[in-house]
C-alpha positions as CSV (number, residue, x, y, z in Angstrom):
1,M,25.4,0.3,-3.4
2,T,22.2,1.5,-4.9
3,N,19.7,3.3,-3.2
4,Y,17.1,0.9,-3.2
5,Q,19.5,-1.4,-2.0
6,A,20.5,0.9,1.1
7,I,17.3,1.6,1.8
8,A,16.1,-2.4,1.4
9,E,19.1,-2.8,4.0
10,Q,17.6,-0.5,6.4
11,V,14.2,-2.0,6.5
12,A,16.3,-5.4,6.8
13,E,18.1,-3.6,10.4
14,A,15.0,-2.3,11.4
15,C,13.3,-5.6,11.5
16,I,15.8,-7.1,13.0
17,K,16.4,-4.1,15.7
18,A,12.4,-4.7,16.4
19,G,12.8,-8.5,16.9
20,R,10.9,-9.3,13.2
21,N,11.9,-11.5,10.4
22,P,13.1,-9.1,7.9
23,A,11.4,-11.7,5.2
24,D,8.2,-10.6,6.8
25,V,8.4,-6.9,5.6
26,Q,7.7,-5.8,2.1
27,L,9.4,-2.8,0.2
28,M,7.7,-0.7,-2.3
29,A,8.7,1.7,-4.4
30,V,6.7,4.3,-5.0
31,T,7.5,5.7,-8.7
32,K,5.3,8.9,-8.5
33,T,7.1,11.1,-11.2
34,V,9.9,8.5,-11.8
35,P,10.6,8.1,-15.1
36,V,10.9,4.8,-16.8
37,P,14.8,4.3,-17.1
38,R,15.1,5.0,-13.5
39,I,12.3,2.4,-12.4
40,L,14.2,-0.1,-14.8
41,Q,17.0,0.7,-12.8
42,A,15.2,0.3,-9.3
43,I,13.9,-3.3,-10.9
44,A,17.7,-4.7,-11.8
45,D,18.6,-3.7,-8.1
46,G,15.8,-6.0,-6.6
47,A,12.2,-4.2,-6.2
48,T,9.9,-6.2,-7.3
49,L,7.0,-4.0,-6.0
50,L,6.1,-0.8,-7.6
51,G,3.2,1.8,-6.1
52,E,1.6,4.9,-8.2
53,N,-0.2,7.7,-7.1
54,R,-2.1,8.6,-10.0
55,V,-3.6,5.8,-12.2
56,Q,-2.8,7.6,-15.8
57,E,0.6,7.5,-14.8
58,L,0.1,3.7,-13.9
59,A,-1.2,2.5,-17.3
60,E,1.1,4.5,-19.3
61,K,4.6,3.3,-17.2
62,K,3.0,-0.3,-16.9
63,S,3.2,-0.4,-21.0
64,Q,6.5,1.5,-21.4
65,L,8.4,-1.1,-18.8
66,S,7.2,-4.4,-20.8
67,L,7.8,-6.3,-18.0
68,P,5.9,-9.8,-16.5
69,F,3.8,-7.7,-13.8
70,G,1.3,-9.7,-11.2
71,G,1.0,-9.7,-7.9
72,G,3.8,-8.9,-5.2
73,G,6.6,-10.2,-7.6
74,P,6.2,-14.2,-7.8
75,Q,8.5,-15.5,-10.4
76,G,10.4,-12.6,-11.4
77,A,7.4,-10.4,-11.7
78,V,6.7,-6.7,-10.9
79,G,3.9,-6.1,-8.3
80,V,2.3,-2.4,-9.4
81,H,-0.3,-1.0,-6.6
82,M,-2.0,1.5,-6.8
83,I,-1.8,3.6,-3.7
84,G,-3.2,7.3,-4.5
85,H,-6.3,8.9,-3.7
86,L,-8.7,7.0,-6.3
87,Q,-11.4,9.0,-8.3
88,S,-15.0,7.4,-9.6
89,N,-13.9,8.2,-12.8
90,K,-10.7,6.5,-12.7
91,V,-11.7,3.1,-11.2
92,N,-12.5,1.0,-14.4
93,K,-8.8,2.0,-15.6
94,A,-7.0,1.4,-11.8
95,V,-8.8,-2.1,-11.9
96,Q,-7.5,-2.7,-15.4
97,H,-3.8,-2.1,-14.6
98,A,-3.4,-2.5,-10.7
99,D,-2.2,-5.7,-9.5
100,M,-4.0,-4.4,-5.7
101,I,-5.7,-0.8,-4.8
102,Q,-4.6,0.0,-1.2
103,S,-6.6,3.1,-1.1
104,V,-10.5,2.0,-0.6
105,H,-10.9,4.9,1.8
106,S,-15.0,4.8,1.5
107,L,-18.3,2.9,0.9
108,K,-18.7,4.5,-2.2
109,I,-15.4,4.0,-4.0
110,A,-15.0,0.1,-2.6
111,R,-19.1,-0.3,-4.6
112,E,-17.5,1.4,-7.3
113,I,-14.5,-0.9,-7.7
114,S,-16.7,-3.7,-7.1
115,K,-18.8,-3.2,-9.7
116,A,-16.0,-2.5,-12.5
117,C,-14.4,-6.0,-11.0
118,V,-17.6,-8.0,-11.7
119,K,-17.3,-6.1,-15.2
120,Q,-14.1,-6.9,-15.9
121,S,-14.2,-10.4,-14.2
122,K,-11.5,-9.8,-12.2
123,Q,-10.7,-10.0,-8.3
124,M,-8.9,-7.5,-6.9
125,P,-6.9,-7.6,-3.7
126,V,-7.8,-4.4,-1.6
127,L,-6.5,-2.5,1.4
128,V,-8.7,0.0,3.1
129,E,-7.1,3.3,4.1
130,V,-7.5,4.2,7.8
131,N,-7.4,7.9,8.8
132,M,-6.0,6.9,11.9
133,G,-4.7,10.5,12.5
134,R,-8.5,11.9,12.3
135,D,-6.8,14.4,10.0
136,P,-8.7,16.4,8.1
137,N,-6.4,16.6,5.1
138,K,-6.4,13.2,4.7
139,Q,-8.6,10.2,3.3
140,G,-9.9,6.7,5.2
141,F,-12.3,5.4,7.6
142,F,-11.7,6.7,11.3
143,A,-11.0,3.8,13.8
144,E,-14.4,3.5,15.1
145,Q,-16.1,2.9,12.0
146,V,-13.9,0.5,10.1
147,H,-15.5,-2.8,11.8
148,E,-18.5,-1.8,9.9
149,A,-16.5,-0.7,6.5
150,L,-14.6,-3.9,6.7
151,H,-18.1,-6.1,7.2
152,E,-19.6,-4.2,3.8
153,I,-16.7,-4.2,1.7
154,S,-16.0,-7.9,2.5
155,A,-19.3,-8.7,1.4
156,L,-18.5,-6.6,-2.2
157,P,-17.8,-9.0,-5.7
158,G,-14.7,-9.1,-7.0
159,L,-13.2,-7.7,-3.7
160,N,-10.8,-9.7,-1.6
161,V,-9.8,-7.6,1.5
162,Q,-6.2,-8.3,2.4
163,G,-5.5,-6.0,5.3
164,M,-5.5,-1.8,5.7
165,M,-3.0,1.3,4.9
166,T,-2.8,4.8,6.6
167,I,-0.7,7.9,6.4
168,P,-0.2,9.7,9.7
169,P,-0.6,13.2,9.5
170,I,2.5,15.2,10.0
171,F,4.0,15.5,13.4
172,D,7.2,17.4,15.0
173,K,7.8,14.7,16.7
174,K,9.1,11.1,16.2
175,S,7.2,9.8,19.2
176,E,3.8,10.9,18.2
177,T,4.1,9.3,14.6
178,A,5.3,6.0,16.3
179,Q,2.0,6.3,18.4
180,V,-0.2,6.5,15.7
181,F,1.6,3.3,14.3
182,L,1.0,1.5,17.3
183,Q,-2.7,2.5,17.0
184,M,-2.7,1.3,13.8
185,Y,-1.2,-2.1,14.4
186,Q,-3.2,-2.4,17.1
187,L,-6.5,-2.1,15.4
188,F,-5.3,-4.4,12.8
189,V,-4.6,-7.3,15.6
190,D,-7.8,-6.9,16.4
191,M,-9.9,-7.2,13.5
192,R,-7.5,-9.5,12.5
193,G,-8.9,-11.7,15.4
194,K,-12.3,-11.3,14.1
195,K,-12.1,-13.7,11.2
196,M,-14.3,-12.1,9.0
197,D,-15.3,-14.1,5.9
198,N,-13.7,-13.0,2.9
199,I,-10.7,-11.1,4.6
200,S,-7.7,-11.9,4.9
201,M,-6.2,-9.0,7.0
202,S,-2.7,-10.5,6.1
203,M,-0.8,-6.7,5.2
204,L,-0.6,-3.9,7.3
205,S,0.9,-0.6,4.6
206,M,2.3,2.2,6.8
207,G,5.5,3.8,6.9
208,M,6.7,6.2,4.0
209,S,10.5,7.6,3.3
210,D,10.8,9.6,6.5
211,D,9.2,7.0,9.2
212,F,9.7,3.7,7.7
213,E,11.5,2.6,10.5
214,L,9.2,3.7,13.1
215,A,6.6,2.2,11.2
216,V,8.5,-1.3,11.1
217,A,8.9,-1.4,14.5
218,Q,5.6,-1.0,15.5
219,G,4.5,-3.7,12.8
220,S,4.1,-2.5,9.2
221,T,4.5,-5.4,6.5
222,L,4.7,-3.2,3.8
223,V,6.9,0.6,3.3
224,R,6.1,2.8,0.6
225,V,9.5,4.4,-0.2
226,G,9.6,7.2,-2.8
227,S,11.8,9.9,-2.1
228,A,14.3,8.2,-0.4
229,I,15.1,6.0,-3.6
230,F,14.6,8.2,-6.2
231,G,15.1,11.7,-4.8
232,S,12.6,14.6,-4.1
233,R,9.7,14.5,-6.6
234,I,9.8,16.6,-10.0
């Protein structure tokens, strides 16, 4: 069994343990600094969704992989999401190459993405990044800012808000991480219940290599796993 297959099995087991359907949680292979041959092996092992942190790396790898791309992997295609911090000067290229941008961390960057989408005649699925742990070292909206942010972002042309993402602070105790995930899930359910226009609120992206099982237990619908699949980053 390969690393990707082992992690996929662990995700499925975490779903079953939490009383959830494994089909309701996507596994993303995070490919930052991972060479193309290893990415191709992960795809051969079943990966249909890739995540990149850097726009230039996303564009270069996409051209080198020479695969059918689009969305989250329908009909054999591979989805590629931008998950890293996005700078204004990289927005045009991100919109050109990404199937989704998960890191909409501010109204300013949302407006820049919207402008690029209009220019490229493209609809971009996005996730709003939430700094649920109020970590000063991380980007994103605080919980109390999310409702207003969603309202403003959903009105921007070219954007289709499909949910939210978060990265918790680094804690010593798993219980503290689980608490942040639970709070994020509660916010997600609350925002979904408001049924805002142009917001599907169907995706909650949380959980990485060290905590994806906790995230699944607390309601994540997409986990972003890199080092557990590919080993430590270069």
